[in-house]
C-alpha positions as CSV (number, residue, x, y, z in Angstrom):
1,M,44.1,-41.5,20.8
2,D,43.5,-38.2,22.4
3,Y,41.2,-35.9,20.4
4,F,41.9,-32.9,22.8
5,L,38.1,-32.6,23.9
6,T,37.2,-29.9,26.0
7,E,36.2,-30.3,29.8
8,E,32.5,-30.2,28.9
9,Q,32.9,-32.5,25.8
10,Q,34.7,-34.9,28.0
11,M,32.0,-34.6,30.7
12,I,29.4,-35.7,27.9
13,V,31.6,-38.8,27.0
14,D,31.8,-39.8,30.6
15,I,28.1,-39.5,31.4
16,A,27.2,-41.4,28.3
17,R,29.8,-43.9,29.1
18,Q,28.5,-44.5,32.5
19,I,24.8,-45.0,31.3
20,A,26.3,-47.3,28.5
21,D,28.1,-49.4,31.1
22,D,25.5,-49.3,34.0
23,K,22.1,-49.2,32.1
24,I,22.6,-50.3,28.6
25,I,24.8,-53.4,28.7
26,P,23.6,-55.2,31.4
27,V,20.0,-55.5,29.8
28,R,20.7,-55.2,26.1
29,A,20.4,-59.0,25.4
30,E,17.2,-59.2,27.3
31,L,15.6,-56.3,25.5
32,D,16.8,-57.7,22.0
33,E,15.4,-61.2,22.8
34,K,11.9,-59.4,24.0
35,E,12.0,-56.9,21.2
36,E,11.3,-54.4,24.0
37,F,11.6,-50.6,23.8
38,A,14.1,-49.3,26.1
39,T,11.7,-46.7,27.9
40,E,13.3,-46.8,31.1
41,I,17.0,-46.2,29.5
42,L,15.8,-43.3,27.6
43,N,14.3,-41.9,30.8
44,D,17.7,-42.2,32.3
45,I,19.2,-40.5,29.2
46,A,16.6,-37.6,29.7
47,Q,17.4,-37.1,33.3
48,A,21.2,-36.8,32.5
49,D,20.1,-34.0,30.1
50,L,21.5,-35.6,27.0
51,F,18.4,-35.4,24.7
52,G,19.1,-31.5,24.3
53,L,22.8,-31.7,23.4
54,Y,22.2,-30.5,20.0
55,I,19.2,-28.0,20.8
56,P,19.9,-24.1,21.3
57,E,19.8,-23.0,24.9
58,E,16.8,-20.8,24.0
59,Y,14.7,-23.7,23.4
60,G,16.1,-25.7,26.5
61,G,18.9,-27.5,25.1
62,Y,22.6,-27.7,25.8
63,G,23.6,-25.5,22.8
64,G,25.8,-27.9,21.4
65,G,25.9,-29.3,17.6
66,C,26.8,-32.3,15.6
67,F,30.0,-33.1,17.4
68,E,28.3,-33.2,20.9
69,I,25.7,-35.6,20.0
70,V,28.3,-37.7,18.1
71,L,30.3,-38.1,21.4
72,A,27.2,-39.4,23.3
73,L,26.2,-41.6,20.5
74,E,29.4,-43.2,20.2
75,Q,29.2,-44.6,23.9
76,F,25.2,-45.3,23.4
77,G,26.2,-47.4,20.2
78,R,29.1,-49.2,22.1
79,G,26.4,-50.4,24.6
80,C,23.6,-51.2,22.1
81,V,22.9,-49.9,18.6
82,A,19.1,-50.4,19.1
83,I,18.9,-48.3,21.9
84,A,21.2,-45.7,20.6
85,T,19.0,-45.6,17.3
86,S,16.1,-44.6,19.4
87,F,17.8,-41.7,20.9
88,A,19.2,-40.6,17.5
89,A,16.0,-40.9,15.7
90,S,14.4,-38.3,18.2
91,A,17.1,-35.9,17.0
92,L,16.3,-37.0,13.5
93,G,12.8,-36.0,13.9
94,A,13.5,-32.7,15.6
95,Y,16.2,-31.5,13.0
96,P,13.6,-30.5,10.3
97,I,11.8,-28.1,12.8
98,L,15.1,-26.8,14.0
99,L,16.3,-26.1,10.5
100,S,13.0,-24.7,8.8
101,G,10.3,-24.3,11.2
102,S,9.2,-21.2,12.6
103,E,10.2,-19.6,15.8
104,E,6.6,-20.5,17.2
105,M,7.1,-24.1,16.1
106,K,10.5,-24.2,17.8
107,Q,9.3,-22.8,21.0
108,K,6.3,-25.1,21.0
109,Y,8.0,-28.5,20.5
110,M,11.9,-28.0,21.2
111,P,11.7,-27.7,25.0
112,D,9.8,-31.0,25.2
113,V,12.2,-32.8,23.0
114,A,15.3,-31.4,24.8
115,S,14.1,-32.5,28.1
116,G,13.1,-36.1,26.8
117,K,9.5,-35.5,27.8
118,K,8.7,-36.2,24.3
119,K,10.2,-38.0,21.5
120,A,10.4,-37.3,17.6
121,A,10.5,-39.4,14.6
122,F,11.2,-38.6,11.1
123,A,8.7,-40.0,8.4
124,L,10.0,-39.8,4.8
125,T,10.2,-43.6,3.4
126,E,7.4,-45.4,1.9
127,A,6.8,-48.8,0.2
128,N,7.7,-47.5,-3.3
129,A,9.9,-44.5,-2.2
130,G,13.3,-45.5,-0.4
131,S,16.3,-44.5,-2.2
132,D,14.1,-42.6,-4.6
133,A,12.6,-40.3,-2.1
134,S,10.9,-38.3,-4.9
135,G,8.5,-41.3,-5.4
136,I,6.5,-40.5,-2.3
137,Q,2.7,-40.9,-2.7
138,T,1.6,-39.3,0.6
139,T,-0.4,-36.2,0.0
140,A,-1.4,-33.2,2.0
141,V,-4.2,-31.2,0.7
142,P,-5.5,-27.9,2.0
143,D,-8.9,-27.6,3.6
144,G,-9.9,-24.4,5.2
145,D,-7.7,-23.8,8.3
146,E,-6.3,-27.4,8.0
147,W,-4.1,-29.8,6.1
148,V,-5.7,-33.1,5.4
149,L,-3.0,-35.8,4.9
150,N,-3.5,-39.4,3.3
151,G,-1.1,-42.0,2.7
152,T,1.4,-44.3,4.4
153,K,4.9,-44.3,5.7
154,Q,7.1,-47.4,6.1
155,W,9.7,-48.6,8.5
156,I,9.8,-45.5,10.6
157,T,11.9,-45.5,13.6
158,N,10.5,-44.5,17.0
159,A,6.8,-45.0,15.5
160,G,4.5,-45.7,18.1
161,E,6.6,-44.2,20.9
162,A,7.0,-40.7,19.6
163,Q,4.5,-37.8,20.1
164,I,6.2,-35.7,17.4
165,Y,6.3,-36.6,13.6
166,S,8.2,-34.7,11.0
167,V,6.3,-35.9,7.9
168,V,7.0,-35.3,4.1
169,A,3.9,-35.1,1.9
170,I,3.2,-34.1,-1.7
171,T,1.2,-30.8,-1.7
172,D,1.7,-30.1,-5.5
173,R,2.5,-33.2,-7.6
174,S,2.7,-31.2,-10.8
175,K,6.0,-29.7,-9.5
176,G,7.8,-33.0,-9.0
177,A,10.4,-32.6,-6.1
178,R,9.5,-29.1,-5.5
179,G,5.9,-30.1,-4.8
180,A,6.8,-31.8,-1.5
181,S,6.4,-30.3,1.9
182,M,7.1,-31.1,5.4
183,F,4.6,-31.2,8.4
184,V,4.4,-31.8,12.1
185,V,1.9,-34.4,13.0
186,E,1.2,-35.3,16.6
187,D,0.4,-38.8,18.0
188,T,-3.1,-37.6,19.1
189,D,-4.1,-36.1,15.7
190,P,-7.3,-37.6,14.4
191,G,-7.0,-40.0,11.3
192,F,-3.3,-40.8,12.4
193,S,-2.4,-44.2,13.6
194,C,0.6,-46.7,13.7
195,G,0.9,-50.2,12.3
196,P,2.2,-53.2,14.2
197,K,5.9,-53.4,15.2
198,E,8.0,-54.9,12.6
199,K,10.0,-58.1,13.0
200,K,13.7,-57.0,12.4
201,M,17.0,-59.0,12.1
202,G,18.9,-56.6,14.3
203,I,18.3,-53.5,16.4
204,R,15.2,-55.3,17.7
205,A,14.9,-53.1,20.9
206,S,14.1,-50.2,18.7
207,A,10.5,-49.6,17.6
208,T,9.9,-49.8,13.6
209,C,6.5,-49.3,12.5
210,E,4.2,-48.1,9.6
211,L,2.5,-44.8,10.0
212,I,-1.1,-44.6,8.4
213,F,-2.8,-41.3,7.5
214,K,-6.5,-41.6,6.8
215,N,-7.9,-38.1,6.3
216,C,-5.7,-37.0,9.0
217,R,-6.4,-33.3,9.9
218,I,-3.7,-31.0,11.3
219,P,-3.8,-27.3,11.7
220,K,-2.4,-25.0,8.8
221,D,0.5,-23.9,11.1
222,R,2.0,-27.4,11.5
223,L,3.7,-26.7,7.9
224,I,7.5,-26.9,8.4
225,G,8.9,-23.8,6.6
226,R,7.4,-22.9,3.2
227,E,5.2,-25.1,1.0
228,G,7.4,-26.9,-1.6
229,M,10.3,-26.8,0.6
230,G,10.3,-30.3,1.9
231,F,12.8,-32.0,0.2
232,I,15.4,-29.2,0.7
233,T,14.7,-29.7,4.5
234,V,15.0,-33.3,4.2
235,M,18.3,-33.2,2.4
236,K,19.7,-30.6,5.1
237,T,18.3,-33.1,7.8
238,L,20.1,-36.1,6.5
239,D,23.5,-34.3,6.0
240,L,23.3,-33.2,9.5
241,S,22.1,-36.6,11.0
242,R,24.2,-39.1,8.8
243,P,27.6,-38.5,11.2
244,G,25.2,-39.7,14.1
245,I,24.8,-42.9,12.1
246,A,28.6,-43.2,11.1
247,I,29.4,-42.8,15.0
248,L,27.1,-45.7,15.8
249,G,29.1,-47.8,13.6
250,V,32.4,-46.7,15.5
251,G,30.8,-47.5,18.8
252,L,29.7,-50.7,17.9
253,G,33.1,-51.6,16.0
254,Q,34.9,-50.6,19.3
255,A,32.5,-52.7,21.2
256,A,33.2,-55.7,19.0
257,L,37.0,-55.2,19.0
258,D,36.8,-55.0,23.0
259,E,35.1,-58.4,23.0
260,A,37.4,-60.1,20.5
261,V,40.6,-59.0,22.2
262,T,39.3,-60.1,25.4
263,Y,38.2,-63.4,24.3
264,A,41.5,-64.0,22.3
265,K,43.4,-63.4,25.5
266,Q,41.5,-65.9,27.3
267,R,40.9,-68.6,24.9
268,V,43.6,-71.4,24.9
269,Q,44.2,-73.4,21.9
270,F,47.5,-75.6,21.3
271,G,48.5,-74.8,24.8
272,K,48.5,-70.8,24.6
273,P,46.0,-68.1,24.2
274,I,44.9,-67.5,20.6
275,I,46.1,-63.8,20.7
276,S,49.6,-65.3,20.6
277,F,49.0,-66.7,17.1
278,Q,50.1,-64.2,14.2
279,A,46.7,-64.9,12.1
280,I,44.6,-63.6,15.2
281,Q,46.8,-60.6,16.0
282,H,46.7,-59.6,12.3
283,M,42.7,-59.8,12.4
284,L,42.8,-57.9,15.6
285,A,45.3,-55.3,14.4
286,D,43.4,-54.5,11.2
287,M,40.1,-54.2,13.4
288,A,41.8,-51.6,15.7
289,M,43.1,-49.5,12.8
290,E,39.8,-49.4,11.0
291,V,37.8,-48.4,14.1
292,E,40.4,-45.7,15.0
293,A,40.6,-44.5,11.2
294,S,36.7,-44.4,11.1
295,R,36.5,-42.4,14.5
296,A,38.9,-39.8,13.3
297,L,37.0,-39.4,10.1
298,V,33.6,-39.0,11.9
299,Y,35.0,-36.6,14.4
300,A,36.5,-34.4,11.6
301,A,33.2,-34.6,9.5
302,A,31.3,-33.4,12.5
303,K,33.6,-30.5,13.4
304,H,33.5,-29.6,9.8
305,I,29.7,-29.8,9.5
306,A,29.5,-27.5,12.6
307,A,32.0,-24.9,11.1
308,H,30.5,-25.2,7.5
309,P,26.9,-25.7,7.7
310,K,26.3,-25.1,3.9
311,D,28.9,-27.7,2.7
312,M,27.9,-30.9,4.5
313,S,27.1,-33.4,1.8
314,K,30.3,-34.9,1.0
315,A,31.8,-35.1,4.5
316,S,28.4,-36.5,5.8
317,S,28.2,-39.1,3.3
318,M,32.0,-40.2,3.4
319,C,31.9,-40.8,7.2
320,K,28.7,-42.6,7.1
321,V,29.8,-45.1,4.4
322,F,33.4,-45.6,5.8
323,A,32.4,-46.1,9.4
324,T,29.4,-48.3,8.7
325,D,31.2,-50.5,6.2
326,M,33.8,-50.8,9.0
327,A,31.3,-51.9,11.6
328,M,30.0,-54.8,9.3
329,K,33.4,-55.9,8.8
330,V,34.8,-55.5,12.2
331,T,31.6,-57.4,13.8
332,T,31.9,-60.1,11.3
333,N,35.6,-60.6,12.1
334,A,34.7,-60.6,15.7
335,V,32.6,-63.5,15.3
336,Q,35.3,-65.2,13.4
337,V,37.8,-64.7,16.1
338,L,35.2,-66.2,18.7
339,G,34.5,-68.9,16.4
340,G,31.6,-71.3,17.4
341,Y,31.1,-69.2,20.7
342,G,30.8,-66.1,18.4
343,Y,27.8,-67.4,16.7
344,M,25.8,-68.3,19.7
345,R,23.6,-65.8,21.6
346,E,25.3,-66.4,24.9
347,Y,28.0,-64.0,23.4
348,P,27.3,-60.3,22.4
349,V,29.2,-60.4,19.1
350,E,26.3,-62.3,17.3
351,K,24.0,-59.5,18.2
352,M,26.6,-56.8,17.2
353,M,27.0,-58.4,13.9
354,R,23.1,-58.5,13.2
355,D,22.8,-54.9,14.4
356,A,25.6,-53.6,12.0
357,K,23.9,-54.4,8.9
358,I,21.1,-51.7,9.2
359,L,23.8,-49.1,9.6
360,Q,24.7,-49.7,6.0
361,I,21.1,-49.3,4.9
362,Y,19.1,-46.8,6.8
363,E,19.3,-42.9,6.4
364,G,20.5,-43.7,2.7
365,T,22.2,-46.6,1.8
366,N,25.8,-46.9,1.2
367,Q,25.5,-47.3,-2.4
368,I,23.4,-43.9,-2.6
369,Q,26.1,-42.2,-0.4
370,R,28.8,-43.2,-2.9
371,N,26.5,-41.6,-5.5
372,V,26.6,-38.4,-3.5
373,I,30.1,-38.3,-2.9
374,G,30.6,-38.8,-6.6
375,Q,28.5,-36.1,-7.5
376,E,30.1,-33.7,-5.0
377,L,33.4,-34.6,-6.6
378,N,32.2,-33.9,-10.0
379,K,30.8,-30.4,-9.0
380,E,34.1,-29.6,-7.2
381,Y,36.5,-30.6,-9.9
382,T,34.1,-28.7,-12.6
383,K,34.7,-25.5,-10.7
384,K,38.6,-26.2,-10.6
385,I,38.7,-27.1,-14.3
């Protein structure tokens, strides 16, 4: 459908599509098999000036917002969700600095992120703090002109590849959630290290590792925003980033649909292409409707967030749930349409189905997102009543 993009927005789509078609798709299976981080492709994205899409011009970026990065991520997700995740995770790591960091902090870090010279990562999750983010154990204690961090973070995307980490740590446990703060940790800081890469079901070309802080010392000015404001920054960050995860589902769903339709037109059974059978037509029709409906919702949510930055939560969670549930369903149906071939690594829908699952889990499980939507509805209707 025509979403009436501006000339500049269409240019973003065209550049991202070309990178997906020329750089990502030809090597995605190999990178998945080797579990290899796509450094060269991310460098190509950097050379195309797409890392700074959401970063203001004064920090070396394009000056766009949520919608612009969504347009690029849709194409990258169509190519490979693992590579798109590596790109998106850098934005996730940069958002806390943009949202709550000082002017000096933004000037220091954002130009390198915008140029792609340095990548960022977001460190919240721990072994005992997943959906319950308030259960984090990592601490930050002041010591003279420094903060000293101790603890571990689990399943951190871009770990070991990023140079800039936005890290949540407890600075006053007696205050509960209000005792959490956020800090910038650099990859060269003493006492900071990364564990080995995790072995994953999907998105195997992205880097996922543990972060380890053993008396990690950082300067006092690495505090993002004010002490005790960590969880507020986390919530704002995730509200802003979730449409990016949603649109990965759209890109992936579109790719699976394309593969399924192409195969159905070529595969002959009972003397004719299987796309001529009503059972297959109905499967493909449902897939196409679900992809297009998800795209419309994510685009609308991204535009809403840009226009109403203080009213993001419901729209952000709705598009994340809807589009990622769709991706799991559509990729599963694509495998079904291809039958035995779909189950083989020779065909890309096998990888697409494996990649789809994580979209329902990371950056807040879809069950938690439904909680958020319900809570927001409760607030809205309480005000009306």
